[in-house]
C-alpha positions in Angstrom: 47.3 12.2 -21.8 49.0 8.8 -20.9 50.3 8.5 -24.8 53.5 9.0 -25.8 54.4 7.7 -29.5 55.3 9.9 -32.2 52.4 11.9 -33.7 51.6 14.1 -36.8 50.5 17.7 -35.6 47.8 19.0 -38.0 45.6 22.0 -39.1 42.1 21.7 -39.6 40.3 24.5 -40.6 36.4 24.9 -39.8 34.4 27.4 -41.4 32.3 28.1 -38.4 32.6 27.0 -35.3 29.2 25.7 -34.8 29.0 24.4 -38.1 31.2 22.2 -39.9 31.9 23.1 -43.6 30.9 20.3 -46.4 34.7 20.0 -47.0 36.6 19.4 -44.1 39.7 18.4 -45.2 42.8 19.9 -43.3 44.5 22.9 -45.2 47.9 22.1 -43.5 49.5 18.9 -41.9 52.8 19.4 -40.4 55.4 16.3 -39.5 56.1 17.3 -36.0 57.0 15.2 -33.4 54.7 15.9 -30.1 53.0 14.1 -27.9 50.6 16.0 -25.7 49.1 18.7 -27.4 49.4 22.3 -29.4 49.4 26.2 -28.9 49.1 28.5 -31.5 49.4 32.7 -31.9 49.8 34.7 -34.9 53.1 33.4 -36.2 53.8 30.6 -34.9 52.8 26.7 -33.1 54.3 25.5 -30.2 54.3 21.4 -30.2 54.4 20.3 -26.7 55.5 17.1 -25.7 56.3 15.9 -21.4 59.0 17.9 -21.1 59.7 19.7 -24.1 58.2 22.4 -26.8 59.1 23.4 -30.4 58.4 26.5 -32.1 57.7 26.5 -35.7 56.2 28.9 -38.2 53.0 28.5 -39.1 53.5 28.9 -42.7 56.3 26.3 -43.0 56.6 24.6 -40.1 60.2 25.4 -39.8 61.1 24.9 -36.4 62.2 28.3 -35.1 63.4 27.3 -31.2 62.5 25.1 -29.1 63.1 24.8 -25.4 63.6 21.0 -23.2 64.1 20.8 -19.5 66.7 20.3 -17.9 66.8 18.1 -14.8 70.0 19.2 -13.2 68.2 23.1 -13.1 66.6 23.3 -9.4 64.0 25.6 -11.3 63.1 22.5 -14.4 63.7 19.4 -12.2 59.9 19.2 -11.3 59.0 18.8 -14.9 57.2 15.7 -15.9 54.2 15.7 -18.2 53.2 18.9 -19.7 49.7 18.6 -21.3 48.6 21.6 -23.1 49.5 24.9 -23.6 47.5 28.2 -24.9 49.3 31.9 -25.9 48.1 34.6 -24.1 49.5 38.3 -24.4 52.8 37.1 -26.1 52.9 34.2 -23.1 52.7 30.7 -23.5 50.7 28.9 -20.3 51.4 25.3 -20.0 49.5 23.0 -18.0 51.6 20.4 -15.8 51.7 17.9 -13.5 53.9 15.4 -12.2 51.8 12.4 -13.6 52.3 9.0 -13.3 54.6 9.9 -10.2 52.6 12.7 -8.5 49.3 12.9 -10.7 47.8 15.5 -8.5 51.3 17.7 -8.1 50.2 20.4 -11.0 51.7 23.6 -11.9 51.1 26.1 -14.7 54.5 26.6 -16.5 55.0 30.1 -18.5 57.0 30.8 -21.4 58.5 34.2 -22.3 57.8 34.2 -26.6 59.7 37.3 -27.5 60.8 37.6 -31.3 62.1 34.1 -31.8 62.8 32.6 -28.6 61.2 30.5 -26.3 62.1 30.4 -22.6 60.9 29.4 -19.4 59.9 32.5 -17.3 58.4 31.2 -14.9 56.5 28.2 -12.1 52.7 29.3 -10.5 51.7 26.0 -8.3 48.7 25.4 -8.5 46.4 23.1 -5.6 46.3 19.4 -5.6 43.0 19.1 -4.6 41.1 18.9 -7.9 42.5 16.4 -9.8 45.3 16.4 -12.3 45.7 19.6 -14.3 45.4 19.2 -18.0 44.8 22.6 -20.1 44.4 26.0 -19.6 42.4 28.6 -21.5 41.7 32.7 -21.0 37.8 33.2 -22.3 37.2 36.7 -24.7 36.1 38.0 -21.6 39.3 38.0 -19.7 38.4 35.0 -17.1 40.9 31.7 -17.2 39.8 28.2 -16.8 41.3 24.5 -16.3 40.7 21.4 -16.0 41.5 19.0 -13.5 41.2 15.2 -14.7 39.9 12.3 -12.6 40.4 9.1 -14.3 39.0 6.0 -14.3 35.2 5.2 -13.7 33.2 6.0 -12.2 35.6 8.2 -10.7 35.7 10.4 -13.9 32.8 12.2 -13.4 34.5 14.3 -10.5 36.7 15.7 -13.4 36.3 19.5 -12.5 36.2 22.7 -14.8 37.3 25.7 -12.6 37.5 29.6 -13.8 40.0 31.8 -12.2 41.0 35.5 -11.7 44.8 36.1 -12.9 46.2 38.6 -10.4 49.4 39.6 -9.3 50.5 36.1 -11.0 48.6 34.1 -8.8 45.2 32.1 -10.0 42.0 32.9 -7.9 40.0 30.4 -7.7 36.1 31.6 -8.5 34.2 28.8 -9.6 33.6 25.2 -9.9 31.8 23.1 -12.6 31.0 19.3 -13.4 31.6 18.1 -17.2 27.9 17.1 -18.3 26.9 13.6 -18.2 26.7 13.3 -22.1 30.2 14.4 -22.3 32.0 12.1 -19.4 30.3 8.8 -21.1 32.4 10.0 -24.5 35.7 9.9 -22.7 35.0 6.2 -21.6 37.6 5.1 -18.4 39.8 8.9 -19.6 38.9 11.9 -18.9 39.5 15.6 -20.1 42.5 16.4 -22.2 42.3 19.5 -24.3 39.8 22.6 -23.9 40.0 25.7 -25.8 37.2 28.4 -25.7 36.0 29.6 -29.4 35.0 33.0 -30.7 31.6 31.8 -30.1 31.8 31.8 -26.6 31.4 28.3 -26.2 33.9 25.6 -25.1 35.6 22.6 -27.4 37.0 19.7 -25.6 38.7 16.4 -25.9 38.8 13.5 -24.7 42.0 11.4 -24.7 42.4 9.8 -27.8 38.7 9.3 -30.0 38.4 11.3 -32.8 36.1 13.8 -31.6 35.4 16.9 -30.2 32.8 18.1 -27.7 31.0 21.2 -27.6 29.5 22.8 -24.5 27.8 25.9 -23.4 27.2 27.2 -20.0 23.9 27.9 -20.2 21.3 30.7 -18.4 21.0 29.0 -15.6 24.7 28.9 -15.3 25.1 25.1 -15.6 28.0 23.4 -18.3 25.5 21.9 -21.0 26.5 19.5 -23.8 25.9 20.9 -26.9 26.8 17.9 -29.4 30.1 15.8 -30.2 31.5 16.7 -33.3 33.5 13.5 -35.1 36.8 15.3 -36.0 39.3 12.6 -37.7 42.0 15.0 -38.1 42.2 15.4 -34.2 42.6 12.5 -32.1 42.2 13.5 -28.5 44.8 15.6 -26.7 45.2 19.3 -26.7 43.6 21.6 -29.1 43.6 25.1 -29.8 42.1 28.0 -31.7 43.8 30.3 -33.9 42.5 33.4 -32.5 44.8 35.3 -35.0 42.7 34.6 -38.5 39.5 35.6 -40.0 38.2 32.4 -40.2 37.8 30.1 -37.0 41.1 27.9 -37.5 41.3 24.8 -35.0 44.4 23.3 -34.0 45.2 19.6 -33.1 47.3 16.9 -33.3 46.7 12.9 -34.3 48.2 10.0 -33.0 49.1 8.5 -36.4 50.8 9.1 -39.6 47.3 9.1 -41.3 45.0 11.9 -40.7 41.3 12.7 -42.1 38.3 15.1 -41.4 34.7 13.9 -41.4 32.1 15.6 -43.8 29.6 16.8 -41.8 26.6 19.5 -41.9 25.2 21.7 -39.6 23.5 20.3 -36.5 21.4 22.1 -33.9 
C-alpha cells in the first residue's frame, strides 16, 4: 500500500456476496481522508492511514474520535505504516509494517474502542520472514488470518496467507498458503493489499489500486482457489471490510480519487 494521496471513503452495498446486484450504485459515500483502508463495526467506521485512525458515526460520517501515533512516546515511536484493520469483540486490530524503512518489521496494533473512545492498547510483534504484513481478519469459525505481501514480479507470487490461533495475546501460526496464480496475475507488480472474510466463508481480497475484488475459497483439497475477479469501481484497491452487523451483506472500501462508481454486473458461477 504505497499510495498516500487524499482519498474518499465509500460504502458499497452488495445484495449477495457472490451475486452482485443489477443496481450497484453506492448507498453512501463519505468525504473522509484515509490512505490505507477502512474497518467497521455496528455503529462506527474507522478510516485508517499510516500513523492515524479516525472514528466516525456510520450513519452521518461525523468524526467521533481520532488517534495519531506520538513519535516521542516509546510505545508508539515504531509506527510507520498501518495497512488495514478489523474490529473484533470491541477492539480494532490493525496490520502494521515499517515500510519502506523495514518492510518486514511487522506488528499487530490493538486499539480499545470502548464507548466513543479510540485508544492504543498494545503491540503484538509478528515474524519478519514471511513478508510485509498488509491485512488481518478473523473468520466466523474463530480462526485468524494474515497476509504477508511480497512486491515486484516475479517475487509477488511469494505473498502468503497464514492461518493463526490467538492464545493469551499471542498469534500462533498454523497453516501457510500461497495465493492462486490467477489472483497474483491481477496484482501486476504489486501484491495483496486488503482482505476480508465474507459470510459465505469465501475470502475477498484486493490488490493495490485496481477497481476490482478477487473472490477466493478454500476448496475440499484445502487449497486456496480463485473463484473469480469482480469489477468494483467503488473500491480502488487497498483495505476492505465486510460489515458483519447488517442484514444485507455490505462491503466497505476506499477509493483514491474524487469520483467513485460501481460496475453493474450479473451473477457468475
